C-alpha positions, 0 to 999 in steps of 0.5 A: 799026892801033895796038898798045900796050906797056909800054916800060921793062921788065917792072917797069912791067907788074908794077906795073900787074898788082899794082894791085887790080882796083877801083883807080881808077888801074888802071881809068884805065890800062885806059881809057887803053890802050883810048883809045890803041889807038883813037887813039895821039894821044888824049893831050896832046903835051908840047912838045919843049923840056919832054921830060926829057933822061933820057927822050930818052937812056933811051928814045931818044924824040923825042916825049912825050904825057901822058894824064890819069888819075883823082885827078890821076895822069898817064900818060906815053907816046911814039908811034913808027912801027913800020912803014908800017902800025902805030904803037906807043904805048909807056907809059913811066911813070905817077905822081901829080901831085906826082911828075909836076910834079917829073919835068917840072920844073914 
């Protein structure tokens, strides 16, 4: 079983809820959530050497995954074992391609 939640804080969830229902990014995030609930590893794993140190410290993660959204947007998430039966996919952020490249230092 896989569950999915907004890891950072209520602000990320508020940002999601503020998106209009017909916004392609919102639809993409909803699709991502469905896909990640089925398979936490359905995104593309970011090599460990490219994980921003800010994420490692702030979220205490050791893996990072990217899920492509519409219009060049990216969703970043991490996968952590909650217990022997459940895996948690935690959404960290989403942003446009330019901001993604800046964050990842490409």
